[in-house]
C-alpha positions as CSV (number, residue, x, y, z in Angstrom):
1,X,70.3,-15.6,40.4
2,X,72.2,-16.7,37.3
3,X,71.2,-19.8,35.4
4,X,73.8,-22.4,34.8
5,X,74.6,-23.3,31.2
6,X,74.6,-27.0,30.4
7,X,78.3,-28.0,30.3
8,X,77.7,-30.4,27.4
9,X,76.6,-27.4,25.3
10,X,80.2,-26.0,25.6
11,X,81.4,-29.2,23.9
12,X,79.4,-28.6,20.8
13,X,79.2,-24.8,20.2
14,X,82.0,-22.7,18.9
15,X,82.8,-19.1,18.1
16,X,81.0,-18.2,14.8
17,X,84.0,-16.1,13.7
18,X,86.9,-18.5,14.2
19,X,85.3,-21.8,15.4
20,X,87.3,-21.8,18.6
21,X,85.9,-23.2,21.9
22,X,84.1,-20.7,24.0
23,X,84.5,-20.1,27.7
24,X,81.5,-19.6,30.0
25,X,81.4,-16.5,32.1
26,X,78.6,-17.4,34.5
27,X,78.8,-14.1,36.5
28,X,78.2,-12.0,33.4
29,X,76.0,-14.5,31.5
30,X,78.1,-14.6,28.4
31,X,80.4,-16.8,26.3
32,X,83.9,-15.6,25.6
33,X,86.1,-16.3,22.7
34,X,89.7,-15.8,23.9
35,X,91.1,-15.6,20.4
36,X,88.7,-13.1,18.9
37,X,88.5,-11.2,22.2
38,X,84.7,-11.0,22.0
39,X,81.8,-12.0,24.3
40,X,78.5,-13.4,23.2
41,X,75.5,-12.8,25.4
42,X,73.3,-15.4,26.9
43,X,69.6,-14.3,26.9
44,X,67.0,-16.3,28.9
45,X,69.5,-19.2,29.1
46,X,70.1,-19.3,25.3
47,X,73.5,-18.3,23.8
48,X,73.2,-15.6,21.1
49,X,76.0,-16.5,18.8
50,X,75.5,-13.7,16.2
51,X,78.6,-11.7,15.2
52,X,76.6,-8.5,15.3
53,X,75.6,-9.2,19.0
54,X,79.2,-9.8,20.0
55,X,80.8,-7.4,22.5
56,X,84.5,-6.5,22.0
57,X,86.4,-7.2,25.2
58,X,88.7,-4.5,26.6
59,X,92.3,-5.5,27.0
């Protein structure tokens, strides 16, 4: 079962690369930046917003 991310958290965190709002992908437990086309993992309910941990999304 996937944990739900607190929706208020999405109001205050941003992409570390471009400062855009992130979209929550609950199924894959990650946060997506639509502008940079990268996904940041969520580990144990905690977003890991490190550029080196970002996964490039396939188009």
